N, CA, C and O atoms as a GROMACS GRO file, in nm:
protein
  460
    1ILE      N    1  15.707   8.240  20.678
    1ILE     CA    2  15.731   8.195  20.544
    1ILE      C    3  15.799   8.304  20.468
    1ILE      O    4  15.750   8.416  20.457
    2LYS      N    5  15.918   8.268  20.412
    2LYS     CA    6  15.993   8.362  20.332
    2LYS      C    7  15.932   8.362  20.195
    2LYS      O    8  15.890   8.258  20.144
    3GLU      N    9  15.926   8.483  20.134
    3GLU     CA   10  15.875   8.504  19.999
    3GLU      C   11  15.969   8.596  19.924
    3GLU      O   12  16.051   8.667  19.982
    4HIS      N   13  15.955   8.593  19.795
    4HIS     CA   14  16.024   8.692  19.705
    4HIS      C   15  15.917   8.793  19.666
    4HIS      O   16  15.800   8.757  19.651
    5ASN      N   17  15.956   8.913  19.649
    5ASN     CA   18  15.859   9.015  19.594
    5ASN      C   19  15.902   9.050  19.450
    5ASN      O   20  16.020   9.062  19.419
    6ILE      N   21  15.808   9.064  19.369
    6ILE     CA   22  15.840   9.109  19.232
    6ILE      C   23  15.720   9.202  19.188
    6ILE      O   24  15.604   9.169  19.213
    7SER      N   25  15.749   9.311  19.127
    7SER     CA   26  15.645   9.397  19.085
    7SER      C   27  15.614   9.374  18.934
    7SER      O   28  15.704   9.379  18.850
    8ILE      N   29  15.490   9.350  18.904
    8ILE     CA   30  15.447   9.323  18.769
    8ILE      C   31  15.336   9.428  18.737
    8ILE      O   32  15.239   9.434  18.812
    9VAL      N   33  15.346   9.509  18.630
    9VAL     CA   34  15.245   9.602  18.601
    9VAL      C   35  15.139   9.532  18.516
    9VAL      O   36  15.165   9.484  18.405
   10MET      N   37  15.022   9.530  18.573
   10MET     CA   38  14.904   9.471  18.507
   10MET      C   39  14.793   9.574  18.514
   10MET      O   40  14.692   9.543  18.578
   11GLY      N   41  14.800   9.688  18.458
   11GLY     CA   42  14.700   9.789  18.471
   11GLY      C   43  14.727   9.879  18.586
   11GLY      O   44  14.769   9.994  18.570
   12ASP      N   45  14.702   9.824  18.706
   12ASP     CA   46  14.737   9.899  18.833
   12ASP      C   47  14.871   9.855  18.881
   12ASP      O   48  14.914   9.745  18.846
   13PRO      N   49  14.941   9.934  18.959
   13PRO     CA   50  15.059   9.888  19.023
   13PRO      C   51  15.025   9.760  19.103
   13PRO      O   52  14.927   9.757  19.178
   14THR      N   53  15.107   9.656  19.086
   14THR     CA   54  15.079   9.527  19.146
   14THR      C   55  15.207   9.470  19.211
   14THR      O   56  15.317   9.484  19.158
   15ILE      N   57  15.189   9.406  19.325
   15ILE     CA   58  15.295   9.340  19.391
   15ILE      C   59  15.263   9.188  19.390
   15ILE      O   60  15.154   9.151  19.432
   16VAL      N   61  15.350   9.102  19.346
   16VAL     CA   62  15.323   8.957  19.346
   16VAL      C   63  15.426   8.899  19.444
   16VAL      O   64  15.547   8.915  19.428
   17HIS      N   65  15.373   8.830  19.544
   17HIS     CA   66  15.462   8.760  19.642
   17HIS      C   67  15.483   8.618  19.594
   17HIS      O   68  15.388   8.540  19.592
   18LEU      N   69  15.599   8.583  19.557
   18LEU     CA   70  15.635   8.447  19.502
   18LEU      C   71  15.679   8.360  19.621
   18LEU      O   72  15.740   8.411  19.715
   19PRO      N   73  15.649   8.229  19.618
   19PRO     CA   74  15.700   8.152  19.728
   19PRO      C   75  15.848   8.130  19.720
   19PRO      O   76  15.909   8.148  19.614
   20LYS      N   77  15.906   8.091  19.834
   20LYS     CA   78  16.051   8.072  19.840
   20LYS      C   79  16.107   7.968  19.751
   20LYS      O   80  16.228   7.965  19.725
   21GLU      N   81  16.017   7.878  19.702
   21GLU     CA   82  16.058   7.769  19.610
   21GLU      C   83  16.102   7.814  19.479
   21GLU      O   84  16.173   7.742  19.409
   22VAL      N   85  16.061   7.943  19.438
   22VAL     CA   86  16.105   8.005  19.315
   22VAL      C   87  16.250   8.053  19.321
   22VAL      O   88  16.286   8.137  19.403
   23HIS      N   89  16.329   7.997  19.234
   23HIS     CA   90  16.466   8.030  19.242
   23HIS      C   91  16.505   8.152  19.149
   23HIS      O   92  16.591   8.234  19.181
   24LYS      N   93  16.437   8.155  19.035
   24LYS     CA   94  16.469   8.262  18.937
   24LYS      C   95  16.346   8.283  18.844
   24LYS      O   96  16.275   8.189  18.808
   25VAL      N   97  16.324   8.413  18.808
   25VAL     CA   98  16.213   8.447  18.714
   25VAL      C   99  16.281   8.525  18.599
   25VAL      O  100  16.357   8.619  18.624
   26THR      N  101  16.253   8.486  18.478
   26THR     CA  102  16.305   8.562  18.356
   26THR      C  103  16.181   8.599  18.278
   26THR      O  104  16.096   8.515  18.246
   27ILE      N  105  16.171   8.736  18.247
   27ILE     CA  106  16.063   8.782  18.163
   27ILE      C  107  16.109   8.759  18.016
   27ILE      O  108  16.216   8.802  17.974
   28LEU      N  109  16.022   8.688  17.939
   28LEU     CA  110  16.061   8.656  17.807
   28LEU      C  111  16.006   8.765  17.705
   28LEU      O  112  15.918   8.845  17.738
   29ASP      N  113  16.061   8.762  17.582
   29ASP     CA  114  16.013   8.858  17.484
   29ASP      C  115  15.876   8.814  17.428
   29ASP      O  116  15.800   8.898  17.379
   30ARG      N  117  15.846   8.695  17.434
   30ARG     CA  118  15.720   8.640  17.375
   30ARG      C  119  15.604   8.689  17.457
   30ARG      O  120  15.607   8.683  17.580
   31THR      N  121  15.499   8.738  17.388
   31THR     CA  122  15.376   8.787  17.451
   31THR      C  123  15.253   8.708  17.416
   31THR      O  124  15.245   8.645  17.310
   32GLU      N  125  15.161   8.711  17.503
   32GLU     CA  126  15.024   8.646  17.483
   32GLU      C  127  14.948   8.735  17.385
   32GLU      O  128  14.949   8.858  17.395
   33ASP      N  129  14.882   8.667  17.289
   33ASP     CA  130  14.819   8.750  17.181
   33ASP      C  131  14.699   8.838  17.225
   33ASP      O  132  14.688   8.953  17.183
   34VAL      N  133  14.611   8.784  17.310
   34VAL     CA  134  14.495   8.865  17.346
   34VAL      C  135  14.525   8.967  17.456
   34VAL      O  136  14.485   9.083  17.444
   35LEU      N  137  14.594   8.927  17.562
   35LEU     CA  138  14.619   9.022  17.674
   35LEU      C  139  14.744   9.109  17.657
   35LEU      O  140  14.758   9.214  17.720
   36GLY      N  141  14.836   9.060  17.569
   36GLY     CA  142  14.960   9.136  17.546
   36GLY      C  143  15.063   9.124  17.664
   36GLY      O  144  15.162   9.197  17.670
   37CYS      N  145  15.038   9.033  17.754
   37CYS     CA  146  15.129   9.007  17.864
   37CYS      C  147  15.250   8.921  17.819
   37CYS      O  148  15.239   8.832  17.735
   38HIS      N  149  15.366   8.954  17.882
   38HIS     CA  150  15.487   8.878  17.855
   38HIS      C  151  15.482   8.745  17.927
   38HIS      O  152  15.433   8.738  18.040
   39TYR      N  153  15.533   8.636  17.862
   39TYR     CA  154  15.553   8.510  17.928
   39TYR      C  155  15.674   8.518  18.024
   39TYR      O  156  15.766   8.597  18.003
   40MET      N  157  15.670   8.439  18.123
   40MET     CA  158  15.779   8.430  18.220
   40MET      C  159  15.832   8.290  18.226
   40MET      O  160  15.754   8.195  18.218
   41GLN      N  161  15.960   8.274  18.238
   41GLN     CA  162  16.020   8.143  18.262
   41GLN      C  163  16.057   8.142  18.414
   41GLN      O  164  16.137   8.224  18.459
   42ILE      N  165  16.000   8.051  18.487
   42ILE     CA  166  16.014   8.034  18.626
   42ILE      C  167  16.104   7.911  18.659
   42ILE      O  168  16.076   7.802  18.609
   43GLU      N  169  16.205   7.924  18.736
   43GLU     CA  170  16.295   7.815  18.772
   43GLU      C  171  16.272   7.794  18.927
   43GLU      O  172  16.282   7.886  19.008
   44PHE      N  173  16.241   7.669  18.959
   44PHE     CA  174  16.212   7.632  19.100
   44PHE      C  175  16.332   7.567  19.154
   44PHE      O  176  16.415   7.513  19.081
   45ASP      N  177  16.343   7.573  19.292
   45ASP     CA  178  16.443   7.497  19.365
   45ASP      C  179  16.424   7.345  19.333
   45ASP      O  180  16.312   7.295  19.340
   46ALA      N  181  16.530   7.276  19.299
   46ALA     CA  182  16.519   7.136  19.263
   46ALA      C  183  16.459   7.050  19.367
   46ALA      O  184  16.392   6.952  19.333
   47GLU      N  185  16.479   7.078  19.492
   47GLU     CA  186  16.426   6.993  19.602
   47GLU      C  187  16.284   7.031  19.636
   47GLU      O  188  16.214   6.950  19.697
   48LYS      N  189  16.237   7.149  19.600
   48LYS     CA  190  16.105   7.191  19.641
   48LYS      C  191  16.012   7.225  19.525
   48LYS      O  192  15.915   7.298  19.545
   49SER      N  193  16.036   7.179  19.413
   49SER     CA  194  15.959   7.210  19.292
   49SER      C  195  15.815   7.149  19.300
   49SER      O  196  15.799   7.031  19.332
   50PRO      N  197  15.713   7.232  19.270
   50PRO     CA  198  15.579   7.181  19.271
   50PRO      C  199  15.544   7.110  19.140
   50PRO      O  200  15.434   7.057  19.125
   51LEU      N  201  15.640   7.110  19.045
   51LEU     CA  202  15.611   7.052  18.914
   51LEU      C  203  15.625   6.899  18.910
   51LEU      O  204  15.704   6.841  18.985
   52GLU      N  205  15.553   6.838  18.827
   52GLU     CA  206  15.555   6.687  18.811
   52GLU      C  207  15.693   6.640  18.758
   52GLU      O  208  15.763   6.711  18.686
   53ASP      N  209  15.727   6.521  18.795
   53ASP     CA  210  15.849   6.456  18.736
   53ASP      C  211  15.976   6.524  18.778
   53ASP      O  212  16.079   6.502  18.715
   54GLY      N  213  15.974   6.609  18.883
   54GLY     CA  214  16.101   6.671  18.928
   54GLY      C  215  16.149   6.784  18.842
   54GLY      O  216  16.262   6.829  18.857
   55LYS      N  217  16.063   6.834  18.748
   55LYS     CA  218  16.098   6.943  18.658
   55LYS      C  219  16.130   7.068  18.744
   55LYS      O  220  16.077   7.082  18.854
   56VAL      N  221  16.215   7.155  18.695
   56VAL     CA  222  16.244   7.283  18.766
   56VAL      C  223  16.211   7.404  18.685
   56VAL      O  224  16.193   7.512  18.742
   57LYS      N  225  16.203   7.391  18.549
   57LYS     CA  226  16.168   7.507  18.465
   57LYS      C  227  16.029   7.501  18.418
   57LYS      O  228  15.979   7.397  18.377
   58TYR      N  229  15.962   7.624  18.424
   58TYR     CA  230  15.824   7.629  18.382
   58TYR      C  231  15.797   7.758  18.309
   58TYR      O  232  15.845   7.862  18.354
   59THR      N  233  15.724   7.758  18.202
   59THR     CA  234  15.694   7.882  18.130
   59THR      C  235  15.554   7.911  18.157
   59THR      O  236  15.469   7.822  18.155
   60SER      N  237  15.522   8.045  18.185
   60SER     CA  238  15.390   8.083  18.230
   60SER      C  239  15.353   8.215  18.173
   60SER      O  240  15.437   8.304  18.162
   61CYS      N  241  15.222   8.232  18.135
   61CYS     CA  242  15.163   8.359  18.115
   61CYS      C  243  15.074   8.389  18.239
   61CYS      O  244  14.960   8.344  18.251
   62PHE      N  245  15.133   8.464  18.327
   62PHE     CA  246  15.081   8.471  18.465
   62PHE      C  247  14.928   8.497  18.480
   62PHE      O  248  14.864   8.430  18.560
   63PRO      N  249  14.870   8.592  18.404
   63PRO     CA  250  14.725   8.624  18.426
   63PRO      C  251  14.634   8.500  18.392
   63PRO      O  252  14.521   8.492  18.441
   64THR      N  253  14.683   8.409  18.312
   64THR     CA  254  14.600   8.291  18.266
   64THR      C  255  14.637   8.158  18.326
   64THR      O  256  14.578   8.055  18.296
   65ASP      N  257  14.736   8.164  18.413
   65ASP     CA  258  14.798   8.038  18.457
   65ASP      C  259  14.751   8.003  18.601
   65ASP      O  260  14.782   8.071  18.698
   66ASP      N  261  14.675   7.891  18.606
   66ASP     CA  262  14.612   7.852  18.736
   66ASP      C  263  14.722   7.801  18.835
   66ASP      O  264  14.714   7.828  18.955
   67LEU      N  265  14.819   7.731  18.785
   67LEU     CA  266  14.928   7.690  18.875
   67LEU      C  267  14.989   7.799  18.947
   67LEU      O  268  15.000   7.796  19.070
   68MET      N  269  15.032   7.903  18.870
   68MET     CA  270  15.104   8.016  18.932
   68MET      C  271  15.006   8.103  19.020
   68MET      O  272  15.048   8.157  19.122
   69GLN      N  273  14.882   8.115  18.980
   69GLN     CA  274  14.786   8.188  19.055
   69GLN      C  275  14.766   8.131  19.194
   69GLN      O  276  14.745   8.202  19.292
   70ASN      N  277  14.775   7.997  19.197
   70ASN     CA  278  14.754   7.921  19.326
   70ASN      C  279  14.879   7.930  19.417
   70ASN      O  280  14.868   7.911  19.538
   71LEU      N  281  14.995   7.960  19.363
   71LEU     CA  282  15.123   7.959  19.441
   71LEU      C  283  15.152   8.100  19.495
   71LEU      O  284  15.235   8.112  19.586
   72VAL      N  285  15.091   8.206  19.446
   72VAL     CA  286  15.137   8.339  19.488
   72VAL      C  287  15.019   8.414  19.559
   72VAL      O  288  14.902   8.378  19.554
   73ARG      N  289  15.067   8.522  19.624
   73ARG     CA  290  14.970   8.624  19.679
   73ARG      C  291  14.988   8.751  19.599
   73ARG      O  292  15.100   8.793  19.573
   74VAL      N  293  14.875   8.811  19.559
   74VAL     CA  294  14.880   8.930  19.477
   74VAL      C  295  14.808   9.046  19.547
   74VAL      O  296  14.698   9.031  19.598
   75HIS      N  297  14.876   9.162  19.546
   75HIS     CA  298  14.814   9.284  19.594
   75HIS      C  299  14.813   9.382  19.487
   75HIS      O  300  14.917   9.418  19.432
   76ARG      N  301  14.690   9.431  19.453
   76ARG     CA  302  14.681   9.529  19.343
   76ARG      C  303  14.642   9.669  19.388
   76ARG      O  304  14.560   9.686  19.478
   77GLY      N  305  14.701   9.768  19.325
   77GLY     CA  306  14.662   9.912  19.343
   77GLY      C  307  14.633   9.950  19.495
   77GLY      O  308  14.716   9.926  19.582
   78SER      N  309  14.521  10.006  19.519
   78SER     CA  310  14.485  10.058  19.654
   78SER      C  311  14.474   9.943  19.760
   78SER      O  312  14.486   9.964  19.880
   79GLU      N  313  14.452   9.825  19.708
   79GLU     CA  314  14.448   9.707  19.798
   79GLU      C  315  14.583   9.693  19.862
   79GLU      O  316  14.591   9.661  19.980
   80ARG      N  317  14.689   9.717  19.788
   80ARG     CA  318  14.828   9.708  19.835
   80ARG      C  319  14.854   9.809  19.947
   80ARG      O  320  14.919   9.776  20.046
   81LEU      N  321  14.805   9.930  19.931
   81LEU     CA  322  14.820  10.033  20.032
   81LEU      C  323  14.758   9.994  20.165
   81LEU      O  324  14.818  10.010  20.271
   82ASN      N  325  14.631   9.942  20.156
   82ASN     CA  326  14.562   9.899  20.280
   82ASN      C  327  14.632   9.785  20.354
   82ASN      O  328  14.634   9.778  20.477
   83ALA      N  329  14.690   9.697  20.273
   83ALA     CA  330  14.760   9.578  20.328
   83ALA      C  331  14.889   9.623  20.405
   83ALA      O  332  14.932   9.554  20.498
   84SER      N  333  14.950   9.736  20.368
   84SER     CA  334  15.072   9.778  20.427
   84SER      C  335  15.046   9.875  20.542
   84SER      O  336  15.140   9.919  20.608
   85GLY      N  337  14.916   9.910  20.568
   85GLY     CA  338  14.884  10.002  20.677
   85GLY      C  339  14.892  10.148  20.640
   85GLY      O  340  14.877  10.236  20.725
   86ARG      N  341  14.916  10.177  20.510
   86ARG     CA  342  14.922  10.314  20.465
   86ARG      C  343  14.785  10.348  20.402
   86ARG      O  344  14.698  10.262  20.386
   87GLY      N  345  14.769  10.476  20.367
   87GLY     CA  346  14.643  10.510  20.306
   87GLY      C  347  14.562  10.595  20.406
   87GLY      O  348  14.614  10.644  20.506
   88ARG      N  349  14.437  10.610  20.374
   88ARG     CA  350  14.351  10.699  20.458
   88ARG      C  351  14.311  10.630  20.590
   88ARG      O  352  14.315  10.508  20.604
   89GLY      N  353  14.272  10.713  20.684
   89GLY     CA  354  14.229  10.660  20.808
   89GLY      C  355  14.342  10.624  20.902
   89GLY      O  356  14.457  10.661  20.878
   90GLY      N  357  14.310  10.554  21.009
   90GLY     CA  358  14.418  10.514  21.102
   90GLY      C  359  14.446  10.619  21.203
   90GLY      O  360  14.377  10.720  21.204
   91ARG      N  361  14.540  10.603  21.287
   91ARG     CA  362  14.566  10.692  21.396
   91ARG      C  363  14.644  10.818  21.356
   91ARG      O  364  14.633  10.922  21.420
   92GLY      N  365  14.723  10.809  21.249
   92GLY     CA  366  14.794  10.926  21.202
   92GLY      C  367  14.885  10.988  21.307
   92GLY      O  368  14.927  10.923  21.402
   93GLY      N  369  14.914  11.118  21.285
   93GLY     CA  370  14.997  11.188  21.385
   93GLY      C  371  15.147  11.157  21.363
   93GLY      O  372  15.187  11.094  21.265
   94ARG      N  373  15.226  11.204  21.458
   94ARG     CA  374  15.369  11.193  21.443
   94ARG      C  375  15.425  11.095  21.546
   94ARG      O  376  15.546  11.091  21.568
   95GLY      N  377  15.342  11.020  21.608
   95GLY     CA  378  15.394  10.913  21.702
   95GLY      C  379  15.418  10.978  21.835
   95GLY      O  380  15.389  11.096  21.855
   96GLY      N  381  15.472  10.900  21.926
   96GLY     CA  382  15.497  10.945  22.060
   96GLY      C  383  15.371  10.937  22.147
   96GLY      O  384  15.262  10.907  22.098
   97ARG      N  385  15.387  10.964  22.274
   97ARG     CA  386  15.272  10.951  22.369
   97ARG      C  387  15.232  11.086  22.421
   97ARG      O  388  15.157  11.094  22.518
   98GLY      N  389  15.277  11.189  22.362
   98GLY     CA  390  15.241  11.330  22.405
   98GLY      C  391  15.322  11.373  22.527
   98GLY      O  392  15.423  11.309  22.557
   99GLY      N  393  15.282  11.476  22.598
   99GLY     CA  394  15.352  11.522  22.706
   99GLY      C  395  15.461  11.622  22.669
   99GLY      O  396  15.479  11.659  22.553
  100ARG      N  397  15.533  11.666  22.772
  100ARG     CA  398  15.629  11.771  22.751
  100ARG      C  399  15.766  11.725  22.806
  100ARG      O  400  15.807  11.781  22.908
  101GLY      N  401  15.831  11.639  22.755
  101GLY     CA  402  15.969  11.602  22.799
  101GLY      C  403  15.968  11.475  22.884
  101GLY      O  404  15.863  11.421  22.918
  102GLY      N  405  16.084  11.433  22.914
  102GLY     CA  406  16.102  11.309  22.989
  102GLY      C  407  16.088  11.329  23.139
  102GLY      O  408  16.062  11.439  23.187
  103ARG      N  409  16.105  11.221  23.212
  103ARG     CA  410  16.089  11.227  23.361
  103ARG      C  411  16.218  11.250  23.432
  103ARG      O  412  16.217  11.268  23.554
  104GLY      N  413  16.328  11.250  23.363
  104GLY     CA  414  16.460  11.268  23.429
  104GLY      C  415  16.507  11.145  23.508
  104GLY      O  416  16.442  11.041  23.506
  105LYS      N  417  16.616  11.158  23.574
  105LYS     CA  418  16.672  11.047  23.642
  105LYS      C  419  16.594  11.006  23.767
  105LYS      O  420  16.589  10.888  23.803
  106ARG      N  421  16.530  11.108  23.834
  106ARG     CA  422  16.464  11.078  23.960
  106ARG      C  423  16.312  11.057  23.950
  106ARG      O  424  16.241  11.048  24.050
  107GLY      N  425  16.267  11.050  23.828
  107GLY     CA  426  16.116  11.019  23.806
  107GLY      C  427  16.025  11.136  23.825
  107GLY      O  428  15.904  11.118  23.841
  108GLY      N  429  16.082  11.263  23.826
  108GLY     CA  430  16.003  11.385  23.832
  108GLY      C  431  15.923  11.410  23.706
  108GLY      O  432  15.920  11.325  23.618
  109LYS      N  433  15.861  11.521  23.695
  109LYS     CA  434  15.785  11.555  23.577
  109LYS      C  435  15.858  11.638  23.474
  109LYS      O  436  15.796  11.699  23.388
  110GLY      N  437  15.991  11.640  23.483
  110GLY     CA  438  16.068  11.723  23.388
  110GLY      C  439  16.096  11.860  23.440
  110GLY      O  440  16.069  11.886  23.557
  111GLY      N  441  16.148  11.947  23.361
  111GLY     CA  442  16.175  12.086  23.404
  111GLY      C  443  16.295  12.090  23.503
  111GLY      O  444  16.381  12.002  23.500
  112ARG      N  445  16.298  12.190  23.588
  112ARG     CA  446  16.411  12.202  23.685
  112ARG      C  447  16.400  12.093  23.787
  112ARG      O  448  16.291  12.047  23.821
  113ARG      N  449  16.515  12.052  23.836
  113ARG     CA  450  16.516  11.943  23.931
  113ARG      C  451  16.473  11.987  24.072
  113ARG      O  452  16.403  11.911  24.140
  114GLY      N  453  16.509  12.099  24.115
  114GLY     CA  454  16.458  12.156  24.239
  114GLY      C  455  16.489  12.073  24.368
  114GLY      O  456  16.405  12.070  24.458
  115TYR      N  457  16.602  12.009  24.380
  115TYR     CA  458  16.641  11.945  24.504
  115TYR      C  459  16.767  11.990  24.556
  115TYR      O  460  16.810  11.943  24.661
   0.00000   0.00000   0.00000
């Protein structure tokens, strides 16, 4: 599934994965009174719009909008780091399988060829 990524700051650093049906997102100057969040105008692909009556433009206050909340995946703060495999724990290190050099052309243990 192809998605678009957009970063929206809502307290913690947040990544919102939008579905591929979203064609364009415009952040509007208008803000929601209680939360202070900006409204967004979302334009959907005409053939894949989830809106009724074939509409393609939709205005949303993201934190309070059930339609948009159900269409996206959201990763917030440290949750985002764990999802990407970064953060504490894990195998760490600098990669590789250890050892001291390659086996060379003849499959030896490295070092001088001695033949």
